[in-house]
N, C-alpha and C positions, 0 to 999 in steps of 0.2 A: 460411570458406565452409562451408555446411551439407553434410553428407555426403549421398550419393545415397539411402542407406537412410532417413535421417531425413526427407529431402525427400519421399520416397514415403509415409512414415507420416503426415506433416503434410498431404499432399494428401488422403489418405483421411479424416483428421480434419476437414479444412476442408469436407468435404461434409456435415457434421452441423450442426445448429442451433447457432449461436454468438451468444449474447445480448450479447456484448461488441461486436459489430458491427451490432447492431440497436437500434432505439428500445426502451428498456425501459419497458413500460407494463403495464396490468392483464392483458394477454394472455400475459405472460411465464410460462412454466411453471416453478414452483418446487416443491421437495419433496425429501425424502431417499430415497424408495423406489428411484428409478433407480440412484443411486450405491451404495446398500446392496446391491441385487441384483448390480450389477456387481462390487463388491468381494468379495462372497461367492463369485462364480465365479472370482475371482482368488486365493482363499485368504486373504482378509481381511488384507492386509498392514498396514492401519492399526492392527492390534492388536499389532504387533511393537515399537512404540516408545512412550515417554511423550511428553506434549505440553504445550506452552503455546499457548493459542488466543487470537487477538487480533482485535478488531473496533473500529469507531469511524468517525466521519465523516472525520477527517483524522489523519495521523500514524501510522496503524497499520502501514504498511510500514516506516517508519524505526524505530518502536518494536520491531517484530519483528526487524529487522536488529541492533539494539543488544542485545537479549536473547540472540540467537544468538551474537553476538560474545563476550558475557560467558561464556556456557556453553562456547564453544570455548576461550576463554582459560583456563577451569578444567580443560582437558584432556579434556573429554567429546566423544564422537563425536556430531556435530550435523547436523541437516538444517534447511533454511529453505525455506518455500514461500510465495511472494508473488505478487501479480498487480496490474495486468497487466504484461506485459513491454514494453520500449521498442524493442529492435531484434531480439532473438532469443528464442524461446520458452524456450530453455535458461536464461535469466535467472531464470525462476520457480522453478527447482529447484536448490538448492545443497547440496552434501554436504561437510561439514568446511570450509566457507568457499569452495569452488570450484564454479563452474557445472557442472552435470551434462554429461558428454560426449555427443557425438552418438550414438554406438553404444548407450550405456546407455539414453539417453532413447528412442531408436528402438525398442529391445527392449521397454521398458515400455509405450510407446504401442501397439505391435503386439499385445502381450498384452491390453491393455484393449480394443482394437478387435476382436480375435478373441472375447473374452468377450462383447462386445455382439452381434457377428454370430451367434454360436452360441446366444444366449439363445432359449428357447422362444417361439414366436409369442404375442404378447399380454402377455409378461412385462414388468415394470417395467425390467429391465436393458436391454431392447431399445429403450427410450425415452430412454436416457441421452444427454446433450448434449455439446457440445464441452468445456465446463468440467468436467462430470462425468468425462470421460475423461482430461483433463489432470490433474485432481486425483488420480484413481485411479492414474495412471501415476506421479505424484510419490511417492505412498505406497509403490508397489512399488519404486521406486528406493531409497527410504529403507530398506525392509525388506532388500533385497539388499545394501545397503551396511552393514547391521548397525549403524545409528545407534542411539544411546541416547535422545536427545531431539530432537524436532522442534518447531520454532517455526512455527506455521501461521497465516497471515493469512487472514481471511475475504474472500471475493470480493464479496458484496453482502448487506448486512443481517446475518444470523447464524442465526436460528432455522431457516430453510429452506435455508440455503446449503449447497452440496455439502461444504464442509469440516467441517460440524457432525457428521460421523461420528466425529471424534476426541473423546476424552475429555480435555479440558484440565484438568490438575491446578491450574494457575493460569490464569484467564481475564482478559483485559484489555478494557475499554471505554475507549478513549482520550478520547472526547468525543462529543457529540450535536449535530448541526445538521440543518437541513432539506436533504435530498438524496434523489434517486430517489423523490420523493413519490408518483408514480404506482404504484410497486411496494410501498414500505415504509409509506406512510401520510402524511397531510397535516399531521401535527403532530409535535412533538418527542416527545411521550409515546408516540405510536404507533410511531415509529421506535425509541425506547428499548426498547419491548417486543420488537421484532424482534431488536435487538442483544443484549438480555439473554437471548435464547433459547440462547446458547452456554453458559450456566452449567449446571453439573452438580452433583448432590449430592456434598458432600465437597470441592468445589473451593474456591479462594479467588478473590475478585474484586479486581482492582486497577483503579482508575478515576480519571480526572481530572474526572469529572462531579460537580459540587457543587450542593447545594441553593441556590436563590436566584440562579442565573446565567441563568435564563429567567423569563418571567412565571409567577406562581403557578399559573395555570390550565393551563399547558403546560410545567411543570417536569419534565424527564426524570428527575431524581434521585429523584423520588417513585416512579416506576415501577421504576427499577433497585433501589431499596431494598426495595420490596415483593417483587420477583421473587427477590432474594437471600435475604430473610428466609424466604420460602416453601420454599426449598431448604436452609435453614440454612447458607448460604454466608457466610463471613467477608468483610468488605469493608475494603479498605485504600485510602487516598488519600495523595498526597504531602502532607507536613506544611506546607510553605511554598508559598503561592500568591502568586507575585510577578506582578502584572499586566504588568510589563516583561519577563518571561522570554520568550526566543525560542521558536519552535516546537521547535527541536532540544533546548533545555534542558528543555522540558516533556516531550518524549518520553523524554529521558534520565532524568528523575525517575521516570517510570513504570517504565522498565526497571530502575532501581536497586531499586525496591520489589519487583519480580518476583524479582530475584535474591536479595534478602534473604529473601523469603518461601520460596523454594525451599530455601534454607539452613535456615530454621526448620523446614521440613518434613522435614529429614534428608538433603538432597542435599549431597554432599561433592565436593570437587575430586578429580580422578584422582590416583592414587598417584604420588609423585615418588621418584626414586632416593634412598635413605638416609632417607626420611621414613616413620615407622611409623604416625603418626596423621594422618588426612586432615582438612584444614580445611573447614568448611562453605562452600558457595557464598555469595557476598555481593556487595553493590554495589561493594566494593573492586576487583572484577575489571574494572570499567569505568574503567581508567586512560586517559590521554590518547591513547596509541597505539591502544588498542582502540576508543575512540570514533572516531578518525580512520578506522579500517578499516571502519566500519559504514555508510558512505554507500551509497545505492542510486542507480542511474541515474534521472535525471528528477525527483529530489527535491532542490530547491535546489542543483542541480549546477552548479558553476562550470566554464565552458568558455571558449574564445576562438576568434575567427576573425582571423588575423593579429594585430594589436596590440589588437583590440577585445575586451573582456570580454563574454561571453554567458552568461547564467544560464538554465538549462533547468528548468522546474518545471511539473508538470501540475495545479497547484491549480485547483479548479473550484467552490469555494464562497467567498463573500466573506470569511469569517473567516480562511480559509487564506491568501488573498491579502494581507490586512492583516498577518497574522503574518509572512509571507514578506518583505514590504517593510520591516517593522520590523527583522527579523533582518539583512537585507542592509544597511540604513542604518548599522549599527554598524561596517561595514568601509569604510575610506577609499576604496577603489576604486568603491564603490557609493553614495557620498554624493549625487551629482547625480541628478536625475530620469531614469529610463531611457526609451528608446523601447521600447514593448511590441509584440511580435508576438503576436497573440491569435487563438485558435480555440476554440470552445466547442461542446459537445454540444447537441443540440436540447432536451434535457430539463433543461438548466442554467438557473439564474436569472441571465440575462445582465445585467439592470439592476442587481441588487445587487452583482455582481462589478465592473461598470463604476463604480458609486458608490465602491467600495473603491479604484479607481484614480484617481478624480477628484482633481485638484489635486496628485497625487503622481507623475505621469508627464509626460514631455515631449509625447508623442503616441502614438496607437495605430494600428498597421497591422493590419487585420483580414484573415484569410484562412480557408481551409477545407482539408480533406483528403478526397479522394474515397473513401478506404477506410473511413471511419468515419461514424457517424450525426451529422454536425455541421451547425451553422447555415451558411447561405450568408453570404459575407463582407459583402455590401452591407447586408443586414438588420442585422448586428451593428454595422457602421459607423454606420448611421442611428441606432441606439439610443444609441451613444456620443455622437453629435452633439447629441442632445436634452439631454444632460447638460452640454453645453459643452466636451466633449473634442474636441480636434483629431484627426480620424480619417480614414483613407484605406483603400483595399482593395488586395489583391494576389490574383491568380488562383490561386496555389498557394504552398506553403510556401517553395520555393526563391526565387521572386520576392519573397516577403515578406521573407525574410532579407536578400536583396540590397538591398532598399529600406531596411530598418532600418539596415543597415550604412552605406549612403549618408548617412542622416540623422545618423549618429554619426561621420562622417568627420573632423570637427574636434574630436572628444572626446566622451566619454559611453560608455554601455554599452547592451546590448540584453537585454531580458527576454522570453524565449519562454515563453508562459503558456497554461494552460487545458485542455490535452488531451495525453494520452499519444500519440495519433496524430501530433500536431504535433511533439512532442519526438522521437518515433521517426523521423520523416521528416527531421529536421534534425541530429540528434546526429552522424551520420557525417560531416557537413560541418564539424564543430567539432573542436577539440583540447582536451585537458585543461588546465585552469588550476588549479594546485594551491592549495587554500585554506589559510589558516593553520590548523594543527592545533588542535583544541579543547584548552583548558587544563583542569587539574584543577578550577579554580574554576567552570568552566562546567557541571559535572556536575549541579548542583542536586539532589543526593541527600539 
């Protein structure tokens, strides 16, 4: 249960503009000036640690968690900042592998709120948003915890995202697909330009984006290469591109490259008793146990309700859905077509996502969540039916889950898909289903 102090700070925070709960369109205010002003009033905590900065259409949260787990395995003091959260805002801020405590987060949020409230009239700091303040609070938590390295996931885009106040020594662009087009641009090249905006002179880029994976006139690799060359940024890509690799394996391959590059740049493991020479950080840190510890809530998360397996995933682009289904099909428990419980944001490409589900699922139960900017269930179900998918509606997530469980009463499993709001509403109603731990062979380094 959230402490009263944190609850009060969150209530003050929730009075501010929160674009995670609004339709993201051209009216969305973006820019670094508000958070820069806010952080200056807080003593610039973002300058107290070194950073790895990560963006991309999909996989950036998992890749961030993998890199942080590797650095922590090396004995380094680490921080991890990801978004959005599923159940508690504390999930976004992790120190040495553990969620930040209520009192420490409350203090950091109070400090950020006071910095905003006391800013001179008309100043940029006084215009800072919900995400600006949460980001600033996270960096203050890291500074107070005296962490050495922070792994920071971009919220939206990159160039104008609030997290872009950190100087990533290694920057990651996992992949590029069409998303948030009203804000980031209507083509992969435009979106790539925004995401490449996290690159800094002297940094190294690790990316899964390769030339030729999109039509030549809209190839994001061209833009990324140009931006990297202009800043004299070295670019690294995983050597092996296996089209059959799962999303987790692709993310792991990127994380391995990041750890190897940090070692090449001189980062070493923490001193161990009786060891005089410290070994460089490397991909070898991502052993099976470390891989298994790096899962985040709502990312291909295996759960259950009674005897029925339930997978929670917030994938909201078609390529992510396809990769997820391919990954799950490797496990015996998920060989049969699932019943999908689906909710989608109004800005998502529902038709392409439904096409990714077509012929691969038993049926779709469409629902919505009142707290988020989501499509209404009937509109989503009608779109599914035009593709020949058997679809029905549920008024809310709880009824949707109950219906999905009814449909699998004689066997099968449930896939909860499409929205962190949906995952967050239902996760407390499920119990952990321990997946088989990743093997050394699955590292794809």
